[in-house]
C-alpha positions, 0 to 999 in steps of 0.5 A, a space after each residue: 499499499 503506497 500512501 502520498 501524504 501531502 502539506 499544502 500551504 499558502 504558496 507551497 505544497 510539501 510531498 512524500 510518496 511512503 511504501 506502508 509494506 516496509 514503511 520506505 520513503 520511495 521520493 519527496 519534494 516541494 513545490 514553491 512559488 505556487 500562485 507566482 512567478 518563477 514557480 518550480 517543483 523540486 523532487 528526489 526519487 530516494 538515493 537520487 539527487 534532487 531534480 528541480 523542474 521550473 514550471 508555471 504553477 498557477 494554482 495547487 490543482 497544477 501543483 498536484 498533477 505535476 507532482 503526479 507527473 514527476 512520480 510517475 515519470 520514467 526516469 525520475 519517478 518511482 510508480 507507473 501510474 497513479 493507480 498504485 496510490 492506494 490513499 492520500 494523508 493531508 496534514 491539517 493544521 486546526 481541527 478545533 473540538 470538532 476533531 479528536 482524532 484522525 478522520 476520512 475526508 467526505 464533503 462534511 468533514 471539509 466543511 468542518 475544517 473550513 469551520 476552523 479556518 478563523 482559528 487558523 487563518 493562515 493554515 486551514 484554507 491552505 489545507 482545504 486547498 490541498 484537498 480540493 486539488 488532490 480530489 480533482 486530480 484523483 477522485 476516486 482515492 481514499 484520503 485522510 486528515 491528520 490534524 496538529 491539534 487533535 492529539 492535545 484534546 485530551 487535555 483536562 478542561 482546567 488545562 486548555 480553559 483561559 481564566 476570562 469569562 466563560 461566556 467568552 469560551 462558549 461564543 468563540 471557542 476561545 481556548 487553548 489548542 495546541 500544536 505539533 500534535 503529530 510530531 509529540 505523538 509519534 516521538 512519545 510512542 517511539 520513546 516507549 519502544 526506545 525504553 522498551 516499556 508500554 506507553 500506559 505506564 510512562 510519563 513522558 515530557 516531549 521538546 519540539 524545538 525548531 523555528 516553531 517550539 512547543 513542549 508537551 506533557 505526555 501522561 500513559 500516552 496522552 496529552 494532558 498539557 502542552 505549551 502552545 495556546 490558542 494560537 502557536 504564538 503562545 509559549 515558548 519564545 521561538 525563532 521570530 515569535 515572541 512566546 508568553 508575555 504579559 498581555 498589557 504590553 500589547 495595549 501598551 505597545 499599541 498606544 506607544 508605537 501606535 501600531 493596528 491589529 495588524 502590526 502588533 500581530 506581525 510584531 509579535 509573530 514574525 519580528 520577535 524571538 530569538 530574532 528580535 532579542 539577537 538581532 542577529 537571525 532566527 537561525 539557532 546556528 547564525 546565533 550560536 555562532 555570533 554568541 561564540 564570537 562575542 555578541 552579547 544578545 546572541 548569547 542573551 536570546 540563547 539564555 532566554 530561550 533555554 531558560 524557558 524550555 527547562 522551566 516547561 520541563 519542571 513544571 510539567 515534571 509536577 503537573 504528571 507527578 514525575 516524569 520517566 523520560 525527557 525527549 528532544 526532536 525537531 530541528 534544534 531539538 535534534 541537532 543541537 548539543 548546545 541548547 540540549 546540555 544547556 537546558 539540562 544543566 543543574 538538572 540532577 534533582 530531577 533525575 536528569 543526567 546525560 552523557 555529554 559525549 553521548 549528547 554529541 549526536 545529530 539527527 539520530 536516535 539515541 539515549 544520551 543519559 548517563 547510566 545511573 540517571 533516574 530519567 532517561 534523556 533521548 533524542 528522537 528524529 520527528 517523523 510527521 509524514 510517516 505518522 500520518 501515513 500510519 494514520 491514513 493506513 489505519 483509518 482506511 484499513 478500517 473503514 472509519 
């Protein structure tokens, strides 16, 4: 069974074709600048160099068509024709309170995703466009929606309700939703396998640290708390996002700097975080290099980020009454030994101890704990595409 995984952005479309008999990726790629000038498709047949195909991709339907053409091409393709694609799994950012798990897409599901668009105006409309484009090109192929928010729907009410007048929640469903759910679910399940213990017995803190970053408390296989909220802006400071701040800062800045609602949104989402503090970059590699060369603000940005992650780990250990494992994943979590080490310094009292030699690992699964550590520290590369493909297969086989 071959599953095509689609992740649609406003002007981009990422894809992977996975053979689920052995979970091997056959091909992957991305369509960039959809609807813009100089659009192109970058396609990689696994084991071979990537091929860039310059093409006028006026819309997502044309992008999907070019993806199929690449996958079935005599030279760069990996299947004979479209009939070899058994199902399509779509990443959908926001499922609101409507979806507690992945679902097979039908007209009702599509309508419900559209209704959630006001909660994720930058993402859900693009996700819908991707679904409709695939439906047009592959009308008879079953499709599944896998939601970033679904994993966190097990959070208790006292965790997700904001301390605002309750009628605001009832009127607008304004609450904490959390994101990166597919990643948190995948790495927590993989952690249980690495520890050779049932996930139903484990308390795991998963740290998805990339340009967007979030922490999740996974108790007995279920998300009970996560750092992001109504939007991905809450929680940790990130590449360009401020993370949690005093809400009064918003009205203060709007008054003093004469900012509009859009101005303040752009300011907090695109100009803040480690970029805003360092003045160097949103890329941690650039910031770390600058810090090593004596840039004080770059060092401050790293210090703030690591301090906040450490704080969430402590919070979540308290919430779960203990922790068995801390997992690092995503671009920074998987590859930055300095950040991991700085976060976990002086956490011996928790039973967290890491082997600095093992900690040098980059992008590979490894238990980096010392032998006597009571809490295991794991590095696990995330694989959201495989998680989406697995969910797709499960639902297609079960027929629901």
